[in-house]
C-alpha positions in Angstrom: -7.4 -45.6 -49.5 -7.3 -41.9 -48.4 -10.9 -42.2 -47.0 -9.7 -45.0 -44.7 -6.7 -43.1 -43.5 -8.8 -40.1 -42.8 -11.3 -42.4 -41.0 -8.7 -44.1 -38.7 -6.9 -40.7 -38.1 -10.2 -39.4 -36.9 -10.7 -42.3 -34.8 -7.3 -42.0 -33.1 -7.8 -38.3 -32.7 -11.3 -39.0 -30.9 -9.4 -41.5 -28.6 -6.6 -39.2 -27.8 -9.2 -36.3 -26.7 -9.9 -38.4 -23.7 -6.2 -38.5 -22.8 -5.3 -34.8 -23.4 -4.1 -34.4 -19.7 -1.6 -37.2 -19.8 -0.5 -36.4 -23.2 0.1 -32.7 -22.5 1.8 -33.7 -19.0 4.0 -36.1 -20.8 5.2 -33.4 -23.6 5.9 -31.0 -20.9 7.9 -33.3 -18.7 9.6 -34.6 -21.7 10.7 -31.1 -22.6 11.8 -30.5 -19.1 13.9 -33.4 -19.1 15.5 -32.3 -22.4 16.0 -28.7 -21.4 16.6 -29.1 -17.7 20.3 -28.9 -18.1 20.0 -25.8 -19.8 17.7 -24.3 -17.2 20.2 -25.4 -14.4 23.2 -24.2 -16.0 21.5 -20.7 -16.4 20.5 -20.6 -12.8 24.0 -21.9 -11.9 25.8 -19.1 -13.7 23.6 -16.6 -12.2 24.2 -17.6 -8.5 27.7 -18.8 -8.8 29.2 -16.2 -6.4 26.6 -16.2 -3.8 26.7 -17.8 -0.5 26.3 -21.6 0.0 22.9 -21.5 1.6 21.6 -19.0 -0.9 22.7 -21.3 -3.8 21.1 -24.3 -1.9 17.9 -22.2 -1.4 17.9 -21.3 -4.9 18.5 -24.9 -6.3 15.6 -26.1 -4.0 13.2 -23.4 -5.1 14.0 -24.2 -8.8 13.6 -27.7 -8.3 10.5 -27.7 -5.9 8.8 -24.6 -6.9 10.2 -23.8 -10.4 9.9 -27.1 -12.2 6.7 -27.9 -10.4 5.1 -24.6 -11.8 6.6 -25.0 -15.1 5.0 -28.5 -15.2 1.6 -27.5 -14.2 1.4 -24.3 -16.1 3.1 -25.4 -19.3 0.8 -28.9 -19.3 -2.1 -26.6 -19.2 -0.9 -24.4 -21.9 -0.3 -27.5 -24.1 -3.6 -29.0 -23.5 -5.2 -25.7 -24.6 -3.2 -25.9 -27.6 -4.0 -29.5 -28.4 -7.8 -28.6 -28.0 -7.4 -26.2 -30.9 -6.9 -29.0 -33.5 -9.8 -30.9 -34.9 -10.2 -34.5 -35.5 -8.2 -34.8 -38.6 -5.1 -32.9 -37.2 -5.0 -33.7 -33.3 -3.5 -37.4 -33.7 -0.7 -36.3 -36.3 0.2 -33.3 -34.1 0.7 -35.3 -31.1 2.8 -38.2 -33.3 4.7 -35.3 -34.7 5.4 -33.7 -31.2 6.7 -36.9 -29.9 9.0 -37.4 -33.0 10.2 -33.6 -32.7 11.1 -34.3 -29.1 12.9 -37.6 -29.9 15.0 -35.6 -32.4 15.6 -33.0 -29.9 16.6 -35.7 -27.5 19.0 -37.1 -30.0 20.6 -33.5 -30.8 21.1 -33.1 -26.9 22.8 -36.7 -26.9 20.1 -38.2 -24.4 19.5 -41.1 -26.9 
């Protein structure tokens, strides 16, 4: 039985290796959705007393540039991290990451 489980896990990991870019993008964007309110709140507290146009520009920069750059940079870093795992551990790590994000989303009342 354990050999069958190892064989299927390795096969699933081999399949997942060809989809590391979409998997890492999904992980990154999910984390940005979960923690986006916290990031927005931090920026909002920092720029609260500034001029309307400065606040609007900061919001546009955060959304257009900040989140875009975080998505690209973090997705690349997550992909490199996932490449570190061999065939026995890649699939369980990906599944574990999504389960952990589900738990985080539940704690933040997104589910």
